[in-house]
N, C-alpha and C positions, 0 to 999 in steps of 0.2 A: 504342223502341231505338234508340241513337244514333248513325245515319251516318257511315262518312268523311269526314276534312274535305274532300277531294277531292268526293268526293260531294255534299255538304251545300252548297258554293261550287258546282258545276255542277250541280243541282237547280232555281238560284231560281224565273226565275219561270215558267219555260216550265207546270211544272205548274198551278199558279197560273190562269194564262191556261186552259187546256183545263178543268181542275176546274171555273172561274170560269163558262164559255161553258157545258159539257154542263150542270150542275143548278147554277142561280143562288139558290136557292131550299133546300136543304142547308142542317141547320142546322146544320153544321160541315164543315170541309175542311182536308184538311194542305197546308203550303205548301210542305214540301220532297216531293222524289219520288226514286228509284232515278237511279244515274246509266245504267243503259244504255236506260232510256225515255227519259229529255231526250234522248241522244247521240242517238239514232236518229231520235228527233222531230227533233232541228234538223237531222241531215244528210239525212231527206229534206225538209226546208226548205228547206235551200241549195241543195240539188240542181235542185229545181224553179227556184227564183231563178236559177241560172246557167244553165241555158239560156230561160228568158227573156230574162236580159239580152245571152246570145251573139246571142240573133235580135235583140234589137232592135238589138245594135250594127251589124246586118251592114247593113241599112234606115238607120243614119244618117244617111250624106251625103246620103239623096232625101227626109230628112222635112225639116218646116218649122223655125225657130226656136223657136217653142212646143213641139212635142211630145218636140224636143231636150232644153229644158228639162224640160219633164215625169219623160225620162227618168233623165237625170241624183239629180232629186228623188226618184226611185222606187228610183234606185239606193240611192242613202245611207237609206231610211225601210228595205231591205232590212238595209242593216248593222244598222242601229241595233236592228233586233228581232233578230238573230243575237248579239247580245252582252246581259250581265246590266246592270245599274244600276251594280250596284260592279266590275266589269270599265273603266266607262269611266273612272274617276278614274285610269287607266293610260294613257289616248289622247288625252290632252290637252285643252286647252280649247272646241279648234275642235270635236272629237267630240264633247267633251260635251253642246256646244248641241243638235247633231243628233239626239244620241242623246235628252234631255231632248223635243225637239221631239216626236219618234218614243213619248217616252209620255205625253206630254199629247195627242196623237190616239186614243192608247188609251184614253188615263181619257176624254176626249169619249164613246168606244161603250162601255166598260165599265170603270164608274170602281173597284170594291169589285178587280177583282183589279189592277188596276194600282196601286192602294193598299196594296193584297198586298206587290206586286211591290218597292214604295218603302221599305214597312216592314220588308223580307227584306232590305235594305238597311242601314238602320242598323244592324238585325242583323250582317249581316258585319263593315260598317265598325268596330266592338266588338270584333271578333277571336273571336266566338262561333263554336264551332263541334257548336253543340246541333242542336234539333230548335225551328221555331216551328208554333204550332197556333191555328186560329182558331176561334171559337164565336163564330157571331152572335145577334147581340142583334138583335131585328126592331126595336126598339121600347124609347123609354126609360120608357113610363108600365107595363110590363110589368112586376110586382112582384115575379112569381117570380125573374124575370130579374133584377131589381136588387139581390131578396132573395142571390141566388146569387155576383152581384157584389160583393157587399159581404162576404159568408164567402169567398171564393174569392182575394180581391185581399190575396195572401200572397206571401212569399220563403220559402222553407222548403228543408229539407235530407231527401234518402230516403239513409238509410245503407246500409239492405239492398241501396240496386240502386245506389249509389255517384252518382249525381246528384242534381241542385238543379235547383229553377224556381222561376219566377216567373211569378206572375199576375199582368193588370192591364187594366182597360178600358181603348178607344182604339177609342171609338163608330166602329159599331156593330158590334165584335168586342170578346171576351175572349180575349186572348194568353195563349199559355202559352209560355215560352220555357225551355226545358232543356238543360241542359248540364251537362258531368263535374265533377265535385267537385274535379279537380285544374287548374282552369282559376282560381282566384283568383288564382295567382304566374304566368300566362303574360304572355306579354309581346304586347300587344296595337299594334294598327300604330301607335297614337299615342307610345308612348313607344320603340320598334324604335331600338337603337341605330345611332348614323353617319345619314346625310343622308336615308336612307332614311323615319325620323319625321318631319323638317320637311316634307321634301316631302310626305308623307300629309296631315300640317298644313293645309300651302297647299292642297291641289286639293279636301281635302275641306271647306275654305271657298268656295273657288271655286264647290263644286259646290252650294253650300244658295243663292249668291250668281247664279248662274245658272239656278238650277231656279225662282227665285220673280220675276225676270228676265224670263224665258220664259213665265209665268201672272199676273203681274201683271195681265193686261188682262181677265181674265174668271175664271179659276179659282180664283183666291186668296177670290173675291169671294162663291163657293159654297156658303159655310158648311157645308162637307166635309172638301174635304180642311186646311184647316188648321187646324181643330179635331181631326182625325184625328192632325194629327203633331203640336201642342202637348200634346194627351195622350199620347201616344207617348212623346214628349221627357220631358217632365214625370214619368210614369210612370220610363222607364230612368233618368233623372237620379237618382233620387230611390232609388236600388238600393246594396246593400252591397256588389255588386260594383265593383270599380274600373274593370274596362273600361269595364262602362255606364253608370256615371255619368260616367268624365271625356269619353268620346266623344258622351255623349248633350246632356253641359253645353254644351260648346264647336260640337255640330249646334243648339242650341236660341237659344246666347246671335247665333251668327253667320243664324238665321232672322230673329231680329228684328232685325239691321243690316240685314237685306235689305230686310224688309218699313222698313225708315225710309227706305230707298232711295226705294222706290215713295215713300212717303206726303211726298218733298221736294221726288222732282217731279212728283206733283200738287200741291203746293202751291204749286212754279212757275206750275204751269197755269193756278191760281185766279186769280194775282197778274197774268199776261198777261191773263186772259182779260176781268178787273179793269180792268184798263187800256184796252181796246177798251170797254169798257161805256161809260165818260165819255162819249167824242166823241159816242158814239150818243145818247147821253142830253142832250149839249148840243144836236145836231140837231134834236133832238123838239122841247125847247124854242124854238130859233126857228122851226121851222116853224108850232107853235103860234102863234107870233107874225104869222107871214103868214094865216096862219089868220082872223085876226081883223082885218086887213086885208083880206079876198076875195083874197086872193094863193090863186091853183090852184097846189098842190103834187102832183104825181106819187107819189115815193117816201113818201110819210109811212106809209103802210100796210107797205111795204119796212123801213122804220126801224126802226117799232114790235115789225113782227117779227123781225130783229135783234136787237134788248133783249131778248126775251123768249127767245129763240133760247141768246143768253148767260146770262141768269139760268136756264138750265133747265140752261144745260150745266155752270155755277156749281156749281150745287145739286149735280148728280149728283155733280160733282169734291169737295166737301165733305162727301158722302157718304159717299165712298172713303175719305176720309181719318178723317173717324169710324170708320171699320167700323177700318182698319190699326193706327189709336190702341187702339181695345180689342183689337184683338189682343197688341197691344204692351205691353200693359197684362198680359194674360192671361199673356201668357208673363213677365215683370219677377217675378210675383207668385210662379206656379207654379215657376217655376228659380233667377232670381236669388237671392228671398231665402230661398231653401233652402241654395245651395251655395256664396253671397259666404263663407261661414264654413264651408266643407269642411274635413275636415280634410287634403283632399291640397292641398298649394300647388301645386300645376301651375292644377288646378280655381279657385284665389282668384285667383290673377294673373289667367287668362282672364276671368274677373266682373269684375274692377277694370278691364282694361284696355277690354274692350269697353264698361264705363259710360263711361269717359274719351271714347269715341267718340262714344254715344250725347246726348251735353251738349253736345259740340261739332256734331255734323249737327243733331241736332232739338232746338238749346239753348230752343225755345218750349215741348216738352212735359219737358223733363229738366234745365232749367239752371235748376234752384232750391234750396234747402235742404233737401227731401226725398231728393232724391240725393245734392248734394254730402255731407253728412253719413256716405256710406257713404263716400268717399274719404278723409274725415277719421279715421276710424275703422280703415279700413282699412291709414295708416300707419303703424300702429302694429303693426302683424302683426311676427313674429319671423325671415320668411324676405325675407329685403332683396329679390328677386325680384317677389314682393309688392308692398312699399315702394315700387320703382323705377318699377312699373306706373302707380301713384300720382303721380309726381312728373314721368311720360312725359304720362299725362292732363291733369294742369294745365298744364304746358308749353304745350300745343297751345289748350288754352283762354285761358290768358292774353294768347297769342300773335295774339286775337283781337280789337281793337278794338271789334269791333261787340255785345261780350257784356259786354265790362269792368264795363259797369254793376251787371250784375248778380251779380258777383261782389263789391260790395264787403263784405257783411255776412261773407260766408264770408274774407276775406281781415280783416279784423278778428281773427273768431271762428282761422284757422288760421296768423296769425301766428308764434304763439310756437311753435310744434311747427316749423313750417318751419326757425327761426332754427336750434332744437335738432337737427333733420337734418342740418344743415352736418357736423354733427362725428359722423354713424351712422360704425359703424363698419366698414361697407362702403365700397368707395373711391366705385365709380361711383352711389351712391346720393348718397354727401354731393356728389360734382360734377353731379349731374343738379340738386339742389337749391340750390348755388349757382347753376348757371344760370338755378333759375325765380328766385331772389333778383332777379337779377342784370337777368333779366325786366321783374319786377316793379318795381323802381326804375326803368327807364328808362319804363316804361308807365303808372304809378299815382304820383302825386305823394303825398307825405307819408304815404306808407303806416306807413315804418319811420321810429325816432327814429333822435335821433344816439345816444342808448343803445344801440338796436337794433344800429346799423353797425358800431361799436366791437368786437366779439366778430368780427362776418363780415370786418371788414378785418386781424384779427391774422392769419386763415386765410393771408396770402401769407408767413405762413414754416411753411407745412403740409411735411411732407415726401414727400406727392404731389404732382409739377408739375401734374398738369391741374387740378389742384383750387385750387392755387395762383396759376395763371393766368389763372381765374377771380377771387377773389378779388382779383387783381392788373388787371382789366377793372374790377369792378365799384371798386376805389380811384382808378383814372385818371377813369371816370366822375362820380363824385362828387366828389373834389378837386382831380385835375388840370386836368380839361379846364377850365379854367374859360377866359369870350369874353375877347375883348379889352377892355381899356381904355376907357372909352367916353372920359375923358377927350385920350386919343393921337390919337381920330379929328378932333377939333375940333382941334388945334393942325396948324397946316400946316407948321413948322419941324421936325417931328420924320418923320426919312426913317420909309422903310419897316423898312430894317435897325433901326435904332433901339427900331422898334415889335416888332418880331419879339423883340429885344433883352430887353427889357423886359417882356414875352407869356412868353419864358421862366425869366426870372425870377423872375418871380410864382409859376410853375408847380414851380420846384426850392427856393423860398421854402415851399411847402406842401409839397411829400414834405419837405423836412428837418424840417419839424416836426411831420407824421404820424411819421415815423422816431424823433424824439427823446421825441414823449411815447409809443411803442411801449416801455413799461419791462419789456416779456416778454422783450424777442431786443435783440439786437446782433451782427444778422447782417446787415451790408449785401449779398454778393453773393446770399443768397435774396431778397433784397423788389428788385434789379436784377435778378432772374432770371423775377421772377413778373412783373413790368412789360414785360420784353424784349418779349412779342409783339405787344402793344398803344402801348404807349407806348415804342417804338424809337427814336423819332425823336429824341424828349426826350435819349433816353439817348445818343443816339451824333452831337449836336450837339456836339463837342469844342471849336468855338472860340469858341463860345459863353460854353463850359463854365469855358476859360481865361482868358477875356475878362475873365469876373466875378471871376475869382481874381486877376486880374494889376490889375484897376483900382484908382485911388486913392478910397478913398470921400470923394467929398464929398458925395454927398445918403445922409444917414441912413438915407431910406426903399430905397437901393438897395444899402446894404452889408448886409455876414455879418458874423456875429458869428464869435469866436473857436473854438466849440464846432459851427458851421455851415459853416467853412471847412474843420476839421477830416471833419464829414461829407462834405463834397461832392466832397473829392479821394479821400474812399473811393468815395462814388458813383462817381468818374472813371475810379478804379482795376479797377474791378470792371465796369462797360460794354466797357471794354477788352479784361478776362479774358473776358466774354460774348461777345462781338463774334471775339477770337480762337480760343475753345476753345469755344463751343456751350455748349448747357445741363446738360452733363452736370457735376453736381455731389455730392460724396460727402455721404451724409445723406438725399438726396431721388430721389426714383422718377420714373420712367412720363416721363421724361425719352427723343424720340429717339435714339437711340442710332449708327443709319447717315444720314447726310445723302445727299441728289443732288447730282447734278452741279452741277445749278441752285444748292442752295443752300450747297455748295463753292464756286461763281463768285463767289456775293452775300460769302460768308466770307473768301475771300482780298481782294476788292475792300475790304471794311471794313479788315483789316491795313494795304494800303495804304494808302487815308485816312489812318487813327490815325497811322501809323509816320512818315510823310511831316510830317503835323503836330506830332507832338509834337515829332519828333527837331528842328525852328524853336523850340519854344513851351518844352519841360520846361528849359532850361539855364536861362530864365528865372524857373520856378516855383522850381527848386532856390535860384537865389540869394534870390529873395524872402522863403523859409521856411526858408533854411539855419538858420534858429538854434530852431528848433520840430522835433525828433529824430520824434516822431510822423509828421507832415505829408512827412518829408522820407522817412521809411521808405514810405510807401506811393509816393511819386514813383517814387524809386529802384527800385520794383516793372514798373515800364510797359516797359521796356526789353524788360525780358524776354519781350514778349508783340510786339516789332518781326516785320516778318516775313521769313525767314530769307533769303532773296535778293533783297534789295529791291534799286532801283537807285540809292536814296539814299543805301548805304552808300559808293559810289563818290564821295561830296563830304564829303570827310577832312576838309575847316575843319568842318563840322557836328558830325560824328562826334567829333574832338578835342576840340572844345566840349565838347559834352557829358557824355565821357569827365575831361575835365579837371574842371567841375563835381562828378563824383560823386567825383574825387579829393579834391578840397576840399570837400565834405563830411564824409570820410574821417579827415580831419585835424583834423576841430574833433569828428565825433560818435564817441561809441564805444560808445553801447547794442546790444544784441545784436541785439532786429530790426532796425538801420541795418546794422549789420553782416553780419547777413544775410543783407538784399536786395541788399546791394552784392555779396557774392560770387555768389549763385543770378543777378545781372545780368550780370555777368563771366562767370559759365557757359553762360548763353545768347548771347554776343556773342562769345566768343572757341570756339566753335563749327568743327568742320574744315569743315563741310559750309554754313556758313554763309558771307554777303559781311562780315561786320564784325570778322573773326577780324583780318584782314592787320594790323588799326589797334588791335586793344581787346588782342589778345594783347603785344604790348608793352607797352602800360599797363599790363599786369595783373603784367607780370615787373617792371617797375622799382616800381612799387608794393610788394610782395611785397621784392624788394632793399633799399628802405630800411627796410623795418620789420626785416628781419633783420640790418642793419648796424648800426640804431639798439640791438636786443636786443643784439650782441654790445658794443656800446661798452656798454649798461647792468649788464651778467653780469662783466664784468672791474672794474666799478669799486665791486658788491656783493663783489665776492670769490665765488672758485668752489674754496673748500677747505669742511672739516667745519663751519666757522659761516657763515648767510647775514647779512655786515652790509651792511643798506643801509638806507640813513633811509625814513624815511616820504614823501618826493616821489620818490625814485628807483625805493619799492617801489611805487608809484599807477602812475607811469611805467611800469615793468617787467612790473605787470598789465593795462593798457591794450594794451601792444604785445603781448600773448602773448595778448590777446583778440582781437586782430584776427586774429594768424596763423594763433590757433586757426581761425577761424569759417572764413576761406578755404583752409587744409588740410581743414577739412569738403569743401569741394565740388573742389578742384584738385589736384592731386598734387604737391609742392613737395617731392620726394624729391633732386631734384636743390640744394637750400640742405642738406643734412643734418642736418637739424631735430635727429636722436633722437642724435649724437653731442652737437650743441653744449646742448640741455636735460636731459642724464642727470645730470650734475653736480648738477643743482637736486636730484635724487631723495632721499632720507634713505639712508644705509646703514643704521643700525641704528634701533631706535623709538626710543631716548633722546634722539636726535641732533637738535639743534636746528638745524630749517631754515628755508625759505621760510613765510612768514603763509599760512594755507590756502586763502583764496582766490587769491596764485600756483600754490601745489601743485597743486590743482587744474584750474587751465589746463595747467600743466604735464601732468599725469595723461591730459587731455582729447587733447594734442597729439600725445604719445609716444601716444596709443590709435590716433589718426590717421596716423600716421608706417607703425606697425607694417600696419595695414588696409590701407592703399594700396600696400604690398611685398608683402601676399600676393594683392591684386589685379592687381599685373601681375606675378607670377612669372613667365609665359610670357615675359617680354620680358628682365627681369635674371637669372633663375637662368639661366646658360648653362656654368654649373661646380657642382663641390663646392662647393670653397669659400663659392661665393655661396650655396649652401642653407645651410651651416652657418652663414654669417655672420647669414642672416636665424631660423636657431634658437635663434642667440646673443642677438639681438634681443629674438625672443618670450618666453626667459626671463629676460631683462633685466626684463623689462615686468611678468612674474608675479611676481619676486621683489620688484620695489618695490611692487606693487601687495598685494602680502601682508603687507608690513612697515604699508602704508598702512590696511588693514583697521583695524588698533587707534588709528589715529590720532584724537585726540581729539575733533576735528570731524567734525559726522556729516556734511555735505555732500564732507568728501574721502574718510571713507569712504564712501559713495555712489558717488563718481566710479571710486572704486578697484574696489569691484564691479561695476558695469558695462564698466567699461572693460575688464580681463581675460576678463568672460565673453563680448564682443564678440569679442574676440580669437582666444580660445579657439573658439570657434562658428565665427568664419571659418577660421581654421587646418585642423580639421576638415571642414571642405565641401572646400576646396581637396584637401585628401586623398582624398577620394570620387570627386570627379571628375578628376583629374591623371591625365595618359596614363603608364601605367609605363614605357615605353620612353625615355621622356626625361625629362631634370631637372626635380623640382618641389619643394616642401616638405620637409622630413625631418620624419618621424614626432617628437610633443615630447608627454607627457602629464604632467599636473601631477604635483604631488605629493602624499602624501598630506597633508600640514599644510594646503595648501594648500586641497585637499577639504575638511578635515575647519574651514577658516576660513569657505569659503564658507559649509558646512551650518551655521554658527553664526550668520553674517550673517544668512542669510534667513528662522531659527529668529526671533530675538531683535528684527527689521526689520517683520518682516510680520506673523506671527500672532501672536494677542495672548499676553504673558506678562508677568513682572513686572519686564523692565528697560524694553519699550518702553510698557507700559499709560497711566505716568503721563508719560510723556512725548507722547504721542497728546492726552489729556486734557487738557495743559497746552496745547496748540496746538487744540484744539479751540471756536472763538469761534466761530466762522461756519458754514455750511452750503456756502461757498464753501473754506473751510480744509477743510471734512471731507472735501471731493471730492477737493482736491486730495490729501491723505492716502491719501484710500484710491485714488487713480492711481499715487501711490508706491511702494505695496506691491503693486500690480499690476504694474508695470515692474518690480521686484526680481524678484517671484516669475515672472515670465515671462520673464526672462533664466537662471536657473539652470535653469528646468524645459529650456529648448533645450541645454542641458549635456549630459541624460540624454538627449533627443532625439536630438542629432547624436552618440553613442557617446564624449563625452568623460568623461562620468564613469558608473557601473557604475549597474545598475537599485536595486544596496542602498541607494543613497544616498537613493532617493524614498521609504524606509520612515518615515522620519523623518517628512517632507513630507505623508505621508497621514495619519499620526496627530496632527499640529499640526493638518492642514486638517480631519480629520473632528471635532473637540475643538472649533476655531473654529467650524464649521459648528451642532456643537449648541449652543451659547453665541448 
């Protein structure tokens, strides 16, 4: 009959001790007892002990120190007997040692009863709520008993009684464990959710370690305790029940690890004894020489006895080591070889983790190809945690220089697998594998070839920052950490600063070469982010980098090519951004989002350093590279990261010089990248909260005023009537000026210049009207869109009366009607700009209506006309989804994969803009019916 769980747990060792002491020759005995008997017996024992303890306390002051120590030891032993072995897990390491000491003393008096207590402990650790019975087998030679054991070593199910049982041999008993059939799905202690499961795991491991440590001097060598434990754990670890298999596998491998600790200590004792034996033998040989010359030596016999004692002691230690190695071999074959392929991933993880520990602690026996092959096999496991344990185990091995020669063959065979595991789908496995590769590269030379390093170094562009940072450390170790040039040390005339400059130049040259050879990626910011943690000193050496860019190339060996100059400027810009904003990049995960106070202080210090440096150097760089728009665009972005409240901003002479050079660049270049960089730079410098605004804002206003004045002159000359009459030179000049104004209007509110009234006459009144060229019309539409968007954004400031609200709605209507006419323009770029512009304006207007307070003046309602709504729908259907009009156009432009991706991006932008109108309520939901129809048809193809 299955007892109550509480009863089963409470009745552990008491009945065993009692029944074993009463009749040790009985053929069978029950392990469990009823709760009443166990409780009464324990209460009587505790009562007697309390009385005896109280008596001792009364006389403690008159006792000697020896009697006091005996009394304390007796109370500890009494407390140890009052709890079961399973209860001791909850009591901590100190109480665990006391209880196990008491158990060892009880084992010396009655080993069978104590062993049954230990067996019951493991059954309870498995979470089993059943009954354990033991049938004594007196001798292994008993043929009848052996036949019975062979027949009954089964694990079966009794459906009638609702029980299942397992019979197995744990010599000298045949144990039978019976438990309910619904226990297969129970949550045993090892898999309990929350911190309890982790705590129980550590405490069970600690129990096995303390058990072996307390018994290492005698009990584990009695050929009885370990044999029983190994038999028990090997049988239970082979059970079909997950609780038995998981718990006992953990206990068995921890038993092997604890035995290994004992073997290591014994090996250390052998080494020390052998060191003592050498000088004794030297003394003996010296005494023999003295005997030959008839010198009397009194201590010859004493030294001879010492040598014999040492040899005898070493022989005993070696015999113990051999016994322990035999025990470890039995556990390995009985448990590990069966469980490292277990269906439960937790068991496989335990096996491979302990195997790595065994090879590190006892390399003389376990660090060979016989055991290393299991690491190789299990690295292909489908569960990431098992693969991770393999990698962590190898890290501990390769981190020990003493065992590296034993890993040569394994390294050559496992190298390809290590390289492939850096691309593991689990981020932690890939990261730890890259750390392993880095460790091997530092400790073992010529393991990886140049072809092996090529895919490894490309991981600096990985989307996972920890992996990319480790790959960056590998890149720095392999390529950038070059030693100083030996020739530089032989020349006394080279100063220390010049030597540092040459070394930095060589490292930067190697970095530039690596980047240019990386044909798969063109992302400098990700490369700098990967190298920031390990080579931040090189990347933050802005004085040396700028001096290399500003130098006049006299020595060809110290010069930079045109391509290298462009890449070096991009690296310098990326390092400035990294120092200012930190490692947060779009598309890269795993970066630290919150900075500590110390990190913030370092960040501010870096910003102050490069602000002070580039404020003086950047004008010279702009002058030197003024003819190259790509380099100038990167250089003009650097002031965006200046420290907002920098004391250098009060040096108006330097600030005005920098702004003057930026203005000079804008007079020469009209490329989109240069204009955008300049616009965003002025946006950063003209902020209200910055100290740069007092100088930067007048320069910006003067720049915009010059463009507007020039624009008025051009429009007057080209005619403001129905026909645009400008020559080619005037048209080009008009286009460039509009492009500059539009770029600045994107970031700055230029409403005070009334650009809407200035540019509205350029819009066509009718579809057939001959208007400005397509490129000019596109910039006009873009600029007018910015005008209306800024008007909506600043409605709280400008809408102070109904007349102004009506005027704003009139502007919106004028732009919508002009965009409607431009949707039928023959040029595709004009049509797309008209569509995107009107969608953005209508979406912003709807948003302002939703968030505006009804008690104040706000944007008046505006609904697009039905014709405009249909025109927008037709534009989406023709330019997004597959149709007869756009299919030929797309096929004609698909000359490369890059163009295909650009076309896909363009169609997605158009579809997203139209969907925003539906989401914000500008268009009815019924307008999405055709979109869904085309979407389904396009998806089916």
